[in-house]
Steps between C-alpha positions, in 0.01 A plus 500: 500500500631840396380831626563852375358840595507848373321823581279624219451869413155483659665416841375146498747210534492229237611162629587249235485128593636226281496129555280274719312626798506169689655427838859525368424809295341677796798413721730660237322830462269558798732701720596744230135516388371572855775768547377681187135464601573650848655813352249582228122560476450492125615158369458323164606142495578386144411131466575474128789260553360296785463143371330349803311617805451279803334563836821639653517756216138594557567538876794737431298716264201513737717598798658768295161639389376497861807691619469759226120543546557550876698807411234619257712396202421292197659192345406389146597175320594556142475269199483145650543213255176309434596221745588750777185697431298182541660433840431863605134452399449152644653611834297816514817706524387717204215625725756611758770642272414677176631326182552695176662423162635842413785682673354843436171392657692358803686829543187709483308265741778470755542873522123571526 
């Protein structure tokens, strides 16, 4: 699992994830991910390159969203693959965390 982050002109932070969000993947990225989440209130998580999403990955995303929401912030999931989108829908996570397909939409919504 690889993680990258950069601050967008809008002020939001774009976190890019790549690989498998399974137990091993979460162990590899979770500390850095949670550190970024704790320091920012407008976060877009790009799931374009996430190949697999397991319950541990869902847990990490939900905990991040709860943390950001508690500070009146917003987290948006961007462009999940069809398989990852199906997991988000089946688990109900897409009702807790907004999922969009377009980066411009994500930026606009996270800053609203």
